[in-house]
C-alpha positions as CSV (number, residue, x, y, z in Angstrom):
1,X,47.1,-13.0,25.3
2,X,46.1,-10.0,23.2
3,X,43.1,-11.8,21.7
4,X,42.1,-13.0,25.2
5,X,42.3,-9.5,26.6
6,X,40.0,-8.2,23.8
7,X,37.6,-11.1,24.2
8,X,37.5,-10.8,28.0
9,X,37.0,-7.0,27.9
10,X,34.2,-7.1,25.2
11,X,32.6,-10.1,26.9
12,X,32.2,-8.1,30.1
13,X,30.3,-5.2,28.5
14,X,26.9,-6.9,28.1
15,X,26.8,-7.1,31.9
16,X,26.2,-3.3,31.9
17,X,23.3,-3.6,29.6
18,X,21.3,-6.6,30.6
19,X,20.5,-9.1,33.4
20,X,19.0,-11.6,31.0
21,X,19.8,-15.2,31.8
22,X,20.8,-15.9,28.2
23,X,23.9,-13.8,28.9
24,X,25.1,-16.8,30.9
25,X,25.7,-18.7,27.6
26,X,28.2,-16.1,26.5
27,X,30.2,-16.6,29.7
28,X,32.0,-19.7,28.4
29,X,34.3,-18.0,25.9
30,X,34.7,-15.1,28.2
31,X,35.7,-17.4,31.0
32,X,38.2,-19.1,28.7
33,X,39.8,-15.7,27.9
34,X,40.0,-15.0,31.7
35,X,41.8,-18.3,32.3
36,X,44.3,-17.4,29.6
37,X,44.9,-14.0,31.2
38,X,45.3,-15.5,34.6
39,X,47.7,-18.3,33.7
40,X,50.0,-17.0,31.0
41,X,51.4,-13.7,32.2
42,X,54.2,-15.2,34.3
43,X,55.3,-17.4,31.4
44,X,55.4,-14.3,29.2
45,X,57.4,-12.5,31.8
46,X,60.0,-15.2,32.1
47,X,60.5,-15.1,28.3
48,X,61.2,-11.4,28.5
49,X,63.9,-11.5,31.2
50,X,67.5,-10.8,30.1
51,X,69.5,-13.0,32.5
52,X,69.1,-16.0,34.7
53,X,70.2,-14.0,37.8
54,X,67.4,-11.5,37.6
55,X,64.5,-14.0,37.6
56,X,63.9,-13.6,41.4
57,X,63.6,-9.8,41.2
58,X,61.3,-10.0,38.2
59,X,59.1,-12.6,40.0
60,X,58.9,-10.3,43.0
61,X,57.9,-7.3,40.9
62,X,55.3,-9.5,39.2
63,X,53.9,-10.6,42.5
64,X,53.8,-7.0,43.7
65,X,52.0,-5.8,40.6
66,X,49.5,-8.6,40.9
67,X,49.0,-7.8,44.6
68,X,48.4,-4.1,43.7
69,X,45.8,-5.2,41.2
70,X,44.1,-7.4,43.9
71,X,43.9,-4.3,46.2
72,X,43.0,-1.6,43.6
73,X,40.5,-3.6,41.5
74,X,37.9,-4.0,44.3
75,X,38.5,-0.5,45.5
76,X,37.8,0.9,42.0
77,X,34.8,-1.3,41.6
78,X,33.4,-0.2,44.9
79,X,33.8,3.5,43.9
80,X,32.2,2.8,40.6
81,X,29.2,1.1,42.3
82,X,28.8,4.0,44.6
83,X,28.9,6.5,41.7
84,X,26.4,4.6,39.6
85,X,24.0,3.5,42.2
86,X,21.4,6.0,41.3
87,X,21.7,5.8,37.5
88,X,18.6,4.6,35.6
89,X,20.4,2.8,32.7
90,X,20.5,-0.8,31.6
91,X,21.6,-3.3,34.2
92,X,22.9,-0.5,36.5
93,X,19.3,0.3,37.4
94,X,18.3,-3.3,38.1
95,X,21.5,-4.0,40.1
96,X,21.6,-0.7,42.1
97,X,24.9,0.0,40.4
98,X,26.7,-3.3,41.0
99,X,26.9,-3.9,37.2
100,X,29.5,-1.1,37.2
101,X,32.1,-3.7,38.4
102,X,32.0,-5.1,34.8
103,X,32.8,-1.7,33.4
104,X,35.8,-1.3,35.8
105,X,37.2,-4.7,34.8
106,X,36.6,-3.9,31.1
107,X,38.3,-0.5,31.3
108,X,41.4,-2.0,33.1
109,X,41.6,-4.8,30.5
110,X,41.4,-2.3,27.6
111,X,44.2,-0.3,29.3
112,X,46.4,-3.3,29.2
113,X,46.0,-3.9,25.5
114,X,48.5,-1.3,24.3
115,X,51.1,-2.7,26.7
116,X,50.5,-6.3,25.5
117,X,50.6,-5.1,21.9
118,X,54.2,-3.9,22.4
119,X,55.5,-7.3,23.5
120,X,56.9,-9.3,20.7
């Protein structure tokens, strides 16, 4: 998962710089990394739990954290788009700031890497 987080975060960064159609070719490994990050966290969580009786509470916390991400991610992306709408840089200029959504996702992924690195 650590490799997938790095691959996904770095794979999002060209979206800030270019709107070239050749970038679509690079989406395949980035999409694979995204699939890994979407499907494996619950399995990783179950392996970290101490006892059988606490799986329900952990699953609820997992669901709550994922729900918070679903709420906060678009909110942060929207704020970043508003803040970068007038920038004249790379893809931000061509997309009226909408490329900033890639930066928000990349930053959040990079923030998760130290947490993932602590898991044995």
